[in-house]
C-alpha positions as CSV (number, residue, x, y, z in Angstrom):
1,X,1.7,13.8,66.6
2,X,-2.0,13.6,65.9
3,X,-2.7,12.1,62.4
4,X,-4.5,15.2,61.0
5,X,-1.5,17.4,61.9
6,X,0.8,14.8,60.5
7,X,-1.1,14.7,57.2
8,X,-1.3,18.5,57.0
9,X,2.5,18.7,57.3
10,X,3.0,16.0,54.7
11,X,0.5,17.5,52.3
12,X,1.4,21.2,52.7
13,X,5.1,21.0,53.5
14,X,7.7,21.8,50.9
15,X,10.7,20.1,52.4
16,X,11.8,16.4,52.7
17,X,11.6,16.8,56.5
18,X,7.9,17.5,56.0
19,X,7.2,14.8,53.4
20,X,8.9,12.0,55.2
21,X,8.2,13.1,58.8
22,X,7.4,10.3,61.2
23,X,4.1,10.0,63.1
24,X,5.2,8.7,66.5
25,X,2.2,8.0,68.7
26,X,-1.1,7.4,66.9
27,X,-3.9,9.8,67.8
28,X,-7.0,10.7,65.8
29,X,-8.9,13.8,66.8
30,X,-11.5,14.4,64.1
31,X,-11.9,18.0,62.8
32,X,-14.9,19.9,61.4
33,X,-13.0,22.3,59.2
34,X,-10.0,21.5,57.1
35,X,-8.7,23.7,54.2
36,X,-7.3,21.5,51.4
37,X,-4.8,22.7,48.8
38,X,-5.3,22.6,45.0
39,X,-1.8,21.1,44.8
40,X,0.5,19.5,47.4
41,X,3.6,21.4,48.5
42,X,6.7,20.0,47.0
43,X,10.5,20.2,47.5
44,X,12.3,22.3,44.9
45,X,12.3,20.8,41.4
46,X,9.4,18.4,42.2
47,X,6.5,20.9,41.9
48,X,3.6,19.4,39.9
49,X,3.7,22.2,37.4
50,X,7.4,21.9,36.7
51,X,6.7,20.1,33.4
52,X,5.3,23.4,32.1
53,X,8.7,25.1,32.7
54,X,11.2,22.4,31.8
55,X,11.6,19.9,29.0
56,X,9.9,16.6,29.9
57,X,11.7,13.3,29.9
58,X,10.0,10.3,28.3
59,X,9.7,7.2,30.4
60,X,9.7,5.2,27.2
61,X,13.2,6.5,26.4
62,X,14.8,6.0,29.8
63,X,13.1,2.6,30.2
64,X,15.4,1.3,27.5
65,X,18.3,1.1,30.1
66,X,21.0,2.3,27.7
67,X,23.1,3.7,30.6
68,X,23.4,3.7,34.3
69,X,21.9,7.2,34.4
70,X,18.8,5.9,32.6
71,X,18.5,3.1,35.2
72,X,18.5,5.8,37.9
73,X,15.9,7.9,36.0
74,X,13.5,5.0,35.8
75,X,13.6,5.0,39.6
76,X,12.9,8.8,39.5
77,X,9.5,8.0,37.9
78,X,8.7,5.3,40.4
79,X,9.7,7.6,43.3
80,X,7.4,10.3,42.2
81,X,4.5,7.8,42.0
82,X,5.2,6.8,45.6
83,X,5.4,10.4,46.7
84,X,2.0,11.1,45.0
85,X,0.6,8.1,46.8
86,X,1.9,9.5,50.1
87,X,0.2,12.9,49.3
88,X,-3.1,11.3,48.2
89,X,-3.3,9.2,51.3
90,X,-2.7,12.3,53.5
91,X,-5.4,14.0,51.5
92,X,-7.8,11.1,52.1
93,X,-7.2,11.2,55.9
94,X,-7.9,15.0,56.0
95,X,-10.9,14.8,53.6
96,X,-12.8,11.9,55.1
97,X,-13.0,12.6,58.8
98,X,-16.0,10.4,59.3
99,X,-14.5,7.3,57.7
100,X,-14.3,4.3,60.0
101,X,-11.5,4.4,62.5
102,X,-10.1,1.1,61.3
103,X,-10.0,2.3,57.8
104,X,-8.2,5.5,58.8
105,X,-5.7,3.5,60.8
106,X,-5.1,1.2,57.8
107,X,-4.5,4.2,55.5
108,X,-2.0,5.7,58.0
109,X,0.0,2.4,58.0
110,X,-0.1,2.3,54.2
111,X,1.1,5.9,54.1
112,X,4.1,5.0,56.4
113,X,5.0,2.2,53.9
114,X,4.9,4.6,51.0
115,X,7.2,7.0,52.9
116,X,9.6,4.2,53.4
117,X,9.4,3.4,49.6
118,X,10.3,7.0,48.8
119,X,13.3,6.9,51.1
120,X,14.5,3.6,49.5
121,X,14.2,5.1,46.0
122,X,15.9,8.3,47.1
123,X,18.9,6.5,48.6
124,X,19.3,4.2,45.6
125,X,19.0,7.2,43.1
126,X,21.7,9.0,45.1
127,X,24.0,6.0,44.9
128,X,23.6,6.0,41.1
129,X,24.1,9.8,40.9
130,X,20.5,10.9,40.3
131,X,18.9,13.7,42.4
132,X,15.2,13.5,43.1
133,X,13.9,16.5,41.2
134,X,16.5,16.2,38.4
135,X,13.7,15.9,35.8
136,X,10.1,17.3,35.8
137,X,7.5,14.9,37.2
138,X,3.9,13.9,36.3
139,X,0.9,15.2,38.1
140,X,-1.5,12.6,36.6
141,X,-2.3,10.7,39.9
142,X,-3.1,13.9,41.7
143,X,-5.3,15.2,38.9
144,X,-7.1,11.9,38.7
145,X,-7.9,11.6,42.4
146,X,-7.8,15.0,44.0
147,X,-11.6,15.4,43.6
148,X,-12.5,12.0,45.2
149,X,-15.8,12.4,47.0
150,X,-15.7,9.4,49.4
151,X,-13.4,6.8,50.9
152,X,-14.8,4.3,48.4
153,X,-13.5,6.6,45.6
154,X,-10.1,6.6,47.3
155,X,-9.8,2.8,47.6
156,X,-11.3,2.2,44.1
157,X,-9.1,4.8,42.4
158,X,-5.8,4.4,44.4
159,X,-5.7,1.0,46.0
160,X,-7.6,-1.0,43.4
161,X,-6.4,0.8,40.3
162,X,-3.1,2.8,40.5
163,X,-1.5,0.6,43.2
164,X,-2.9,-2.6,41.5
165,X,-0.9,-1.6,38.4
166,X,2.2,-1.6,40.5
167,X,1.7,-5.3,41.1
168,X,2.8,-5.6,37.5
169,X,5.4,-2.8,37.3
170,X,7.3,-3.6,40.4
171,X,7.7,-7.3,39.6
172,X,8.5,-6.6,35.9
173,X,11.2,-4.1,36.7
174,X,12.6,-6.2,39.5
175,X,13.3,-8.9,37.0
176,X,14.9,-6.4,34.6
177,X,17.2,-5.1,37.3
178,X,18.1,-8.7,38.2
179,X,19.0,-9.5,34.6
180,X,21.4,-6.5,34.5
181,X,22.8,-7.7,37.8
182,X,21.6,-4.7,39.8
183,X,20.6,-6.8,42.8
184,X,20.2,-3.8,45.2
185,X,17.6,-2.2,43.0
186,X,15.9,-5.5,42.3
187,X,15.6,-6.1,46.1
188,X,14.0,-2.7,46.6
189,X,11.4,-3.4,43.9
190,X,10.7,-6.9,45.4
191,X,10.1,-5.4,48.8
192,X,7.8,-2.8,47.4
193,X,5.9,-5.4,45.5
194,X,5.2,-7.3,48.7
195,X,3.9,-4.1,50.3
196,X,1.7,-3.3,47.3
197,X,-0.1,-6.7,47.6
198,X,-1.1,-5.7,51.2
199,X,-2.1,-2.2,50.1
200,X,-4.3,-3.4,47.4
201,X,-5.8,-6.0,49.7
202,X,-6.6,-3.3,52.3
203,X,-8.5,-1.3,49.7
204,X,-10.3,-4.3,48.3
205,X,-11.5,-5.4,51.8
206,X,-13.1,-1.9,52.4
207,X,-14.5,-1.7,48.9
208,X,-16.4,-5.0,49.5
209,X,-17.7,-3.6,52.8
210,X,-19.0,-0.4,51.4
211,X,-20.3,-1.9,48.2
212,X,-22.1,-4.8,49.9
213,X,-20.4,-7.0,47.4
214,X,-18.7,-10.0,49.0
215,X,-16.7,-10.9,45.9
216,X,-16.2,-7.5,44.2
217,X,-17.7,-8.1,40.8
218,X,-16.1,-6.7,37.8
219,X,-19.2,-4.7,37.0
220,X,-19.3,-3.1,40.5
221,X,-15.7,-2.0,40.2
222,X,-16.1,-0.5,36.8
223,X,-19.2,1.4,37.9
224,X,-17.5,2.7,41.1
225,X,-14.3,3.8,39.4
226,X,-14.0,7.6,39.6
227,X,-13.5,9.4,36.2
228,X,-11.2,9.9,34.4
229,X,-9.7,6.6,35.5
230,X,-10.5,3.4,33.7
231,X,-9.6,-0.3,34.4
232,X,-6.7,0.1,31.9
233,X,-4.9,2.1,34.7
234,X,-5.0,-1.0,36.9
235,X,-2.6,-2.9,34.6
236,X,1.1,-2.4,34.1
237,X,3.7,-4.3,32.0
238,X,2.9,-8.0,31.9
239,X,0.0,-9.3,33.9
240,X,0.7,-10.7,37.4
241,X,-2.2,-13.1,38.2
242,X,-0.5,-14.5,41.3
243,X,-0.2,-11.0,42.9
244,X,-3.9,-10.3,42.3
245,X,-4.9,-13.6,43.7
246,X,-2.9,-12.9,46.9
247,X,-4.6,-9.5,47.1
248,X,-8.0,-11.2,47.1
249,X,-9.5,-10.6,43.7
250,X,-11.7,-13.3,42.2
251,X,-10.8,-15.3,39.1
252,X,-13.7,-13.7,37.2
253,X,-12.4,-10.2,38.1
254,X,-8.8,-11.1,37.2
255,X,-9.9,-12.6,33.8
256,X,-12.0,-9.5,32.9
257,X,-9.1,-7.2,33.8
258,X,-6.6,-9.2,31.8
259,X,-8.5,-8.8,28.6
260,X,-9.7,-5.2,29.2
261,X,-8.3,-2.5,27.0
262,X,-8.9,1.3,26.9
263,X,-6.9,4.2,25.6
264,X,-4.8,6.0,28.2
265,X,-5.1,9.3,26.4
266,X,-4.7,8.7,22.7
267,X,-7.7,9.2,20.6
268,X,-8.8,5.7,19.4
269,X,-9.6,4.6,15.9
270,X,-13.0,3.0,15.8
271,X,-13.5,-0.1,13.6
272,X,-16.6,-1.8,12.3
273,X,-16.7,-4.9,10.2
274,X,-19.4,-4.7,7.4
275,X,-18.3,-7.6,5.3
276,X,-21.2,-7.2,2.9
277,X,-19.8,-3.9,1.6
278,X,-20.0,-4.5,-2.2
279,X,-23.3,-6.4,-1.9
280,X,-24.9,-3.5,-0.1
281,X,-23.7,-1.0,-2.8
282,X,-25.3,-3.3,-5.4
283,X,-28.5,-3.6,-3.4
284,X,-28.8,0.2,-3.2
285,X,-28.3,0.5,-6.9
286,X,-30.8,-2.2,-7.9
287,X,-33.2,-2.4,-5.0
288,X,-32.1,-5.9,-3.8
289,X,-31.7,-7.4,-0.3
290,X,-28.5,-9.1,1.0
291,X,-28.4,-12.8,1.0
292,X,-28.3,-14.7,4.3
293,X,-24.7,-16.1,3.9
294,X,-23.4,-12.6,3.4
295,X,-25.3,-11.2,6.4
296,X,-24.1,-14.2,8.5
297,X,-20.4,-13.5,7.5
298,X,-20.8,-9.9,8.8
299,X,-22.3,-11.2,12.1
300,X,-19.9,-14.1,12.7
301,X,-16.8,-12.0,11.9
302,X,-17.9,-8.7,13.5
303,X,-14.9,-8.7,15.9
304,X,-12.4,-9.4,13.0
305,X,-10.9,-5.9,13.2
306,X,-9.3,-7.1,16.5
307,X,-6.5,-8.4,14.4
308,X,-5.6,-5.0,12.9
309,X,-6.2,-2.8,15.9
310,X,-3.8,-1.3,18.4
311,X,-4.6,-1.6,22.1
312,X,-6.0,1.9,22.4
313,X,-8.5,1.4,19.5
314,X,-12.1,0.4,19.6
315,X,-14.1,-2.3,17.8
316,X,-17.8,-2.0,17.5
317,X,-19.7,-5.3,18.1
318,X,-23.2,-6.5,18.8
319,X,-21.7,-8.5,21.6
320,X,-18.2,-8.6,23.1
321,X,-16.2,-11.8,22.4
322,X,-16.0,-14.1,25.4
323,X,-13.4,-13.6,28.1
324,X,-11.8,-17.1,27.6
325,X,-11.4,-16.4,23.9
326,X,-9.8,-13.0,24.5
327,X,-7.4,-14.6,27.1
328,X,-6.2,-17.0,24.4
329,X,-5.6,-14.2,22.0
330,X,-3.7,-12.1,24.5
331,X,-1.6,-15.0,25.7
332,X,-0.8,-15.7,22.0
333,X,0.8,-12.3,21.7
334,X,-2.1,-10.2,20.4
335,X,-2.9,-6.8,21.8
336,X,-6.5,-6.3,22.5
337,X,-8.7,-3.3,21.6
338,X,-11.7,-2.1,23.6
339,X,-15.0,-3.5,22.6
340,X,-18.1,-1.3,22.5
341,X,-21.4,-3.2,22.3
342,X,-24.2,-1.6,20.4
343,X,-26.6,-4.5,20.7
344,X,-28.8,-5.9,18.0
345,X,-30.7,-2.7,17.5
346,X,-27.7,-1.0,15.8
347,X,-27.9,1.9,18.2
348,X,-24.9,4.2,18.6
349,X,-26.9,7.2,19.9
350,X,-25.0,7.1,23.3
351,X,-21.2,7.4,23.2
352,X,-19.1,7.6,26.4
353,X,-15.7,6.8,25.0
354,X,-14.3,10.2,24.3
355,X,-12.9,11.8,21.1
356,X,-12.3,9.5,18.1
357,X,-9.3,9.8,15.9
358,X,-10.9,8.1,12.8
359,X,-13.9,6.0,11.9
360,X,-12.8,2.9,10.1
361,X,-15.5,0.6,8.7
362,X,-14.5,-2.4,6.6
363,X,-15.7,-0.4,3.7
364,X,-17.6,2.8,3.1
365,X,-21.2,2.7,1.7
366,X,-24.6,4.0,2.6
367,X,-25.0,1.4,5.4
368,X,-21.7,2.1,7.2
369,X,-22.3,5.9,6.7
370,X,-25.8,5.8,8.3
371,X,-24.6,3.4,11.1
372,X,-21.5,5.5,12.0
373,X,-23.0,9.0,11.5
374,X,-24.0,9.5,15.2
375,X,-20.3,9.2,16.0
376,X,-19.2,11.9,13.5
377,X,-19.5,14.7,16.1
378,X,-17.0,12.9,18.3
379,X,-14.3,12.6,15.6
380,X,-11.1,14.6,15.8
381,X,-11.3,17.8,13.7
382,X,-15.0,17.1,13.3
383,X,-14.4,14.9,10.2
384,X,-17.4,14.3,8.0
385,X,-18.9,10.9,7.8
386,X,-20.3,10.5,4.4
387,X,-20.7,8.2,1.4
388,X,-19.8,9.9,-1.9
389,X,-21.7,8.1,-4.7
390,X,-18.7,8.7,-7.0
391,X,-17.0,6.1,-4.9
392,X,-19.2,3.3,-6.2
393,X,-17.2,3.6,-9.5
394,X,-14.1,2.5,-7.5
395,X,-15.8,-0.8,-6.8
396,X,-16.5,-1.5,-10.4
397,X,-14.5,-4.1,-12.2
398,X,-14.9,-2.0,-15.3
399,X,-13.1,0.9,-13.7
400,X,-10.4,-1.6,-12.6
401,X,-10.0,-2.8,-16.2
402,X,-9.6,0.8,-17.4
403,X,-6.9,1.4,-14.8
404,X,-5.1,-1.8,-15.9
405,X,-5.2,-0.7,-19.6
406,X,-3.7,2.6,-18.8
407,X,-1.1,1.1,-16.5
408,X,0.1,-1.5,-19.1
409,X,0.4,1.2,-21.8
410,X,2.8,3.2,-19.6
411,X,4.6,0.4,-17.8
412,X,5.8,-2.2,-20.3
413,X,7.8,-5.0,-18.6
414,X,8.5,-8.4,-20.1
415,X,7.2,-10.1,-17.0
416,X,3.8,-8.3,-17.1
417,X,0.8,-9.2,-19.2
418,X,-0.1,-7.2,-22.3
419,X,-3.3,-5.3,-23.0
420,X,-4.9,-8.3,-24.7
421,X,-5.9,-9.8,-21.3
422,X,-7.6,-6.5,-20.2
423,X,-11.4,-7.0,-19.8
424,X,-13.8,-5.4,-22.3
425,X,-17.0,-3.7,-21.3
426,X,-20.2,-4.9,-22.9
427,X,-23.7,-3.6,-22.7
428,X,-25.4,-6.1,-24.9
429,X,-25.5,-9.9,-25.1
430,X,-24.5,-9.8,-28.8
431,X,-21.3,-7.9,-27.9
432,X,-20.4,-10.6,-25.5
433,X,-21.1,-13.4,-27.9
434,X,-19.1,-11.7,-30.6
435,X,-16.0,-11.5,-28.4
436,X,-16.3,-15.2,-27.4
437,X,-16.9,-16.5,-30.9
438,X,-14.0,-14.5,-32.3
439,X,-11.4,-15.8,-29.9
440,X,-12.8,-19.4,-29.2
441,X,-11.1,-19.5,-25.8
442,X,-12.0,-19.6,-22.1
443,X,-13.6,-16.4,-20.8
444,X,-15.0,-14.9,-17.6
445,X,-18.0,-12.7,-17.7
446,X,-18.2,-10.6,-14.6
447,X,-20.8,-8.5,-12.9
448,X,-19.5,-4.9,-12.5
449,X,-19.8,-4.8,-8.7
450,X,-19.5,-8.1,-6.8
451,X,-17.1,-9.7,-4.3
452,X,-15.6,-13.1,-3.6
453,X,-16.1,-14.7,-7.1
454,X,-19.8,-13.9,-7.1
455,X,-21.7,-12.9,-10.2
456,X,-19.4,-14.7,-12.7
457,X,-20.1,-16.8,-15.7
458,X,-17.3,-19.1,-16.9
459,X,-17.3,-19.9,-20.6
460,X,-15.1,-22.8,-21.8
461,X,-13.8,-23.4,-25.3
462,X,-15.7,-20.5,-26.8
463,X,-19.1,-22.0,-26.1
464,X,-21.6,-20.2,-24.1
465,X,-24.5,-22.5,-22.9
466,X,-28.2,-21.6,-23.2
467,X,-28.5,-21.4,-19.4
468,X,-25.5,-19.1,-19.3
469,X,-27.0,-16.8,-22.0
470,X,-30.2,-16.6,-19.9
471,X,-28.1,-15.6,-16.8
472,X,-26.1,-13.1,-18.9
473,X,-29.3,-11.4,-20.1
474,X,-30.6,-11.1,-16.6
475,X,-27.3,-9.5,-15.4
476,X,-27.2,-7.0,-18.3
477,X,-30.9,-6.2,-17.7
478,X,-30.2,-5.5,-14.0
479,X,-26.7,-3.9,-14.2
480,X,-26.7,-2.5,-17.7
481,X,-23.2,-3.9,-18.4
482,X,-20.7,-6.7,-17.8
483,X,-17.0,-7.1,-18.4
484,X,-15.6,-9.9,-20.5
485,X,-12.0,-11.0,-20.0
486,X,-9.8,-14.1,-20.9
487,X,-10.0,-16.9,-18.3
488,X,-6.3,-17.2,-17.6
489,X,-4.4,-20.3,-16.5
490,X,-3.9,-19.1,-13.0
491,X,-0.8,-20.1,-11.0
492,X,-1.4,-18.0,-7.8
493,X,-3.1,-14.9,-6.5
494,X,-1.3,-11.9,-5.1
495,X,-2.5,-8.6,-3.6
496,X,-0.9,-5.2,-3.1
497,X,-1.9,-2.9,-0.3
498,X,-1.7,0.8,0.5
499,X,-3.4,3.6,2.5
500,X,-4.6,7.0,1.3
501,X,-4.4,9.6,4.0
502,X,-5.1,13.3,4.3
503,X,-3.8,15.6,1.5
504,X,-3.7,12.6,-0.8
505,X,-0.7,11.1,1.1
506,X,-0.2,7.5,-0.1
507,X,1.6,4.9,2.0
508,X,2.5,1.5,0.4
509,X,2.0,-1.3,2.9
510,X,3.3,-4.4,1.1
511,X,2.1,-7.5,-0.8
512,X,0.6,-10.8,0.1
513,X,-0.2,-14.2,-1.4
514,X,-3.8,-15.3,-1.0
515,X,-5.8,-18.3,-2.1
516,X,-9.4,-18.8,-3.4
517,X,-11.6,-21.9,-3.7
518,X,-12.9,-23.4,-6.9
519,X,-15.7,-20.8,-7.0
520,X,-13.2,-17.9,-6.8
521,X,-14.2,-17.1,-3.2
522,X,-11.5,-16.1,-0.7
523,X,-10.0,-19.0,1.3
524,X,-6.7,-18.1,2.9
525,X,-3.7,-15.7,3.1
526,X,-0.1,-16.7,3.6
527,X,1.1,-14.7,6.6
528,X,4.7,-15.9,6.6
529,X,6.8,-17.7,4.0
530,X,4.6,-16.5,1.1
531,X,6.3,-18.7,-1.5
532,X,5.9,-21.9,0.4
533,X,4.8,-24.8,-1.7
534,X,5.6,-23.1,-5.0
535,X,7.8,-24.5,-7.8
536,X,11.4,-23.2,-8.2
537,X,10.3,-21.6,-11.5
538,X,7.5,-19.7,-9.8
539,X,9.7,-18.6,-6.9
540,X,12.4,-17.3,-9.3
541,X,9.8,-15.5,-11.4
542,X,8.4,-13.7,-8.3
543,X,11.8,-12.5,-7.3
544,X,13.0,-11.4,-10.7
545,X,15.0,-14.5,-11.6
546,X,17.8,-13.3,-9.5
547,X,18.1,-10.0,-11.2
548,X,15.4,-8.0,-9.5
549,X,14.5,-9.6,-6.1
550,X,12.4,-6.6,-5.0
551,X,10.4,-6.4,-8.2
552,X,7.1,-7.1,-6.4
553,X,7.8,-4.5,-3.8
554,X,8.6,-2.0,-6.5
555,X,5.5,-2.9,-8.5
556,X,3.4,-2.4,-5.3
557,X,4.9,1.0,-4.7
558,X,4.3,2.0,-8.3
559,X,0.7,0.7,-8.3
560,X,0.0,2.5,-5.0
561,X,1.3,5.8,-6.3
562,X,-0.6,5.7,-9.7
563,X,-3.8,4.0,-8.6
564,X,-3.7,5.8,-5.3
565,X,-3.7,9.2,-7.0
566,X,-6.6,8.3,-9.2
567,X,-8.6,7.2,-6.2
568,X,-7.6,10.1,-4.0
569,X,-8.9,12.6,-6.7
570,X,-12.4,11.3,-5.9
571,X,-11.9,12.3,-2.3
572,X,-11.6,8.8,-0.9
573,X,-9.3,8.2,2.2
574,X,-8.6,4.8,3.7
575,X,-7.1,1.4,2.8
576,X,-7.0,0.0,-0.7
577,X,-6.2,-3.5,-1.9
578,X,-5.3,-4.4,-5.5
579,X,-5.7,-8.1,-6.5
580,X,-3.3,-9.5,-9.0
581,X,-2.5,-12.9,-10.4
582,X,0.4,-14.9,-11.9
583,X,-0.6,-17.1,-14.9
584,X,0.8,-19.1,-17.8
585,X,0.2,-17.9,-21.3
586,X,-0.3,-20.2,-24.3
587,X,3.5,-20.7,-24.5
588,X,3.6,-21.8,-20.8
589,X,5.5,-18.7,-19.9
590,X,4.8,-17.1,-16.5
591,X,3.3,-13.6,-16.6
592,X,1.8,-11.2,-14.0
593,X,-1.5,-9.5,-14.4
594,X,-1.0,-6.5,-12.0
595,X,-4.6,-5.4,-11.6
596,X,-7.4,-7.9,-11.5
597,X,-9.7,-5.8,-9.3
598,X,-9.3,-2.8,-7.0
599,X,-10.9,-2.8,-3.5
600,X,-11.2,0.6,-1.8
601,X,-11.7,-1.0,1.6
602,X,-10.0,-3.3,4.1
603,X,-9.5,-6.8,2.6
604,X,-8.8,-10.3,4.0
605,X,-5.4,-10.1,2.3
606,X,-4.6,-6.8,4.2
607,X,-5.7,-8.4,7.4
608,X,-3.5,-11.4,6.8
609,X,-0.6,-9.0,6.1
610,X,-1.1,-7.4,9.5
611,X,-0.7,-10.8,11.2
612,X,3.0,-10.9,10.1
613,X,4.1,-9.2,13.3
614,X,2.3,-11.9,15.4
615,X,4.2,-14.8,13.8
616,X,7.8,-16.0,13.9
617,X,9.1,-15.0,10.4
618,X,11.1,-18.3,10.2
619,X,7.8,-20.3,10.3
620,X,5.2,-20.9,7.6
621,X,1.8,-19.4,8.7
622,X,-1.6,-19.5,6.9
623,X,-4.7,-17.6,7.9
624,X,-8.0,-19.2,6.8
625,X,-11.7,-18.7,6.7
626,X,-13.7,-21.8,7.7
627,X,-17.3,-22.7,7.0
628,X,-19.5,-24.7,9.4
629,X,-19.8,-27.5,6.9
630,X,-16.1,-28.2,7.4
631,X,-16.6,-28.7,11.1
632,X,-19.5,-31.1,10.4
633,X,-17.4,-32.9,7.8
634,X,-14.7,-33.3,10.5
635,X,-17.2,-34.9,12.8
636,X,-18.2,-32.0,15.0
637,X,-21.5,-30.3,15.6
638,X,-20.2,-26.8,16.1
639,X,-17.2,-24.6,15.9
640,X,-16.9,-24.7,19.7
641,X,-16.4,-28.5,19.7
642,X,-14.0,-28.4,16.8
643,X,-12.0,-25.5,18.3
644,X,-11.6,-27.3,21.6
645,X,-10.3,-30.4,19.7
646,X,-8.0,-28.5,17.4
647,X,-6.4,-26.2,20.0
648,X,-6.0,-29.1,22.4
649,X,-4.2,-31.2,19.7
650,X,-2.2,-28.3,18.4
651,X,-1.6,-25.8,21.3
652,X,0.1,-22.5,20.6
653,X,3.8,-22.3,21.2
654,X,5.5,-18.9,21.5
655,X,9.0,-17.6,20.8
656,X,11.3,-17.3,23.8
657,X,10.3,-13.6,24.3
658,X,6.6,-14.7,24.3
659,X,5.7,-12.1,21.6
660,X,5.3,-14.3,18.5
661,X,3.6,-17.6,17.6
662,X,6.0,-20.3,16.6
663,X,3.7,-23.3,16.3
664,X,0.1,-24.4,16.6
665,X,-3.4,-23.6,15.5
666,X,-5.3,-20.6,16.9
667,X,-8.9,-19.6,16.3
668,X,-8.8,-15.8,15.6
669,X,-12.5,-15.3,15.9
670,X,-14.6,-16.5,18.8
671,X,-15.9,-20.0,18.1
672,X,-18.8,-19.4,20.6
673,X,-20.0,-16.5,18.5
674,X,-19.5,-18.3,15.1
675,X,-22.5,-20.0,13.6
676,X,-21.5,-20.3,9.9
677,X,-18.0,-18.8,9.5
678,X,-14.8,-18.7,11.6
679,X,-11.1,-17.9,11.1
680,X,-7.9,-19.7,12.2
681,X,-4.2,-19.1,12.1
682,X,-2.0,-22.2,11.4
683,X,1.7,-22.0,12.1
684,X,4.4,-24.6,11.6
685,X,7.9,-25.2,10.3
686,X,6.7,-25.8,6.7
687,X,3.6,-25.8,4.5
688,X,3.6,-29.6,4.6
689,X,3.6,-29.6,8.4
690,X,0.8,-27.0,8.4
691,X,-1.3,-29.2,6.1
692,X,-0.5,-32.4,8.1
693,X,-1.3,-30.7,11.4
694,X,-4.6,-29.4,10.0
695,X,-5.5,-32.7,8.5
696,X,-5.1,-34.5,11.7
697,X,-7.7,-32.2,13.2
698,X,-10.1,-32.9,10.3
699,X,-9.3,-29.7,8.4
700,X,-8.3,-29.7,4.7
701,X,-6.5,-26.5,3.9
702,X,-7.1,-27.0,0.2
703,X,-4.9,-24.3,-1.3
């Protein structure tokens, strides 16, 4: 049979005799006119519009292998993919009559292999008791490639993308069937895997010829890939480097693909780290400019939202983290988002990444609003991107103090502080002096809006120095007010986290323990084993002295409900963190101050909380921010040199399922892109081991 006749029968036929008919003698008589169908013919039950008429079956559900039937239905999905490949190859033969003869012969041979795959799946499904057509099938492959305009579109979209993904899927599921002792199905998948390597290789060889690219660069592949396909479709479950090497891909290409991420249909959330959030609000109010360290923090940690993203989300960065760094993150169990570079001109005027679920800056202010405004027209439901000036009140420590006062008056618990520790608003220097002289204790004088311990004056023993008075007068002159509160004998810092969604829906997230340095600036968060290193007395206090072990969880839920409502009334939606502290009173009793300050934004504590899922819960894990001076103190000129030493001395060890970190030190921001600040995750059996491991690398945790 001549190959065009053969392909017409395969493509248009509606019986298994048509779909799986054999070619016989190879003949190729090119035609001038060929009528191509909108959809291929299909046997009953397998029509590509069947999903509109019958209830669809989720691959995610049948892929759990709860029963023998589900094991057969998994093969049903695979068989349909093979049948679609048969039809797309037949379409390519008919469409591209002028393609090189050797190319057409290669596609025909590949088509024969795919027919054989369908037969193997059919037989195995029948043995299990599953009929091909028993459930509706997907038409995605056909929709994605039906409009291909050239043979290069065909090899890029099918061979190098959809079939490349099967290098992962076939091997992954072969191992699963081996584990459940279904050797017959495992053998089928292993045979198909070997064929897929040669199919991908065939496509890659021709891509290089047509693209005049002897190594097939990553860039050339991405540019050639027909829409709506993205490189995300070239990956399955797991990542099979060996199979890709056998198929002929370069190491550079394989590395880029390994760390690539893109939504496969879900609308992504778009994240942007503007770590100078409070400072920018203050600058707008008082005509100031941000200090260099704050700006550098934003630049060095721009990719930080990676740690809170899902794999279909997007992180906006000036420059994408390096491939080697992303490989380390991925191999340590992290899912990677897609990175969209906007360069150093802060230009988001061009957007080619589809509809956006939600825009999520670190914190909303005029800067983030202006920066993200070009993307507002792409957001789902056309959500407004705006900064409401009422929200600046939420950042004020004076507002936080008022919320604490109200909360304590309605929630009297013996383990909570009383209203005497609530800060007092002052608008004049004399008011401040009067409070301090009256009580003769230690006090903190705080600027209304500031972050990380900045803008504080610490008064000891009721004596305010002349230089402190001068500073106080400047603050009041600039801000119009300060807040004065007792300087408590702190034991530890805590934070409670929640989200405010649409219709004022509030979701409590949990609590964390964090640490600050001597200047009150954020240092670290305990990711796992949050009471590590604390005294027995403190541990018992946190967990209700054996009578109320969930008291912190319940407090967090109560705070999220009450404070969340107050914030939601102002129209704010997004994450909120509430800092709290445990301290000793004058009688050396432990008490909790439930609200120190309220942060209507993402926080380092929240990010540390999100890392819980990445760490073996039986281990102690601490996430820290590092400063370059620590690298220099350890004897290294840069974060790059220090990171190489640390990670070589303390390599990451994963749990048996390869999904969580069990031991080691991991840089969680790219050392190559860090000039002043970086972040690391330290995991070990105990806090003492974490400290010892860090110290051996020249790092003092100091918490």
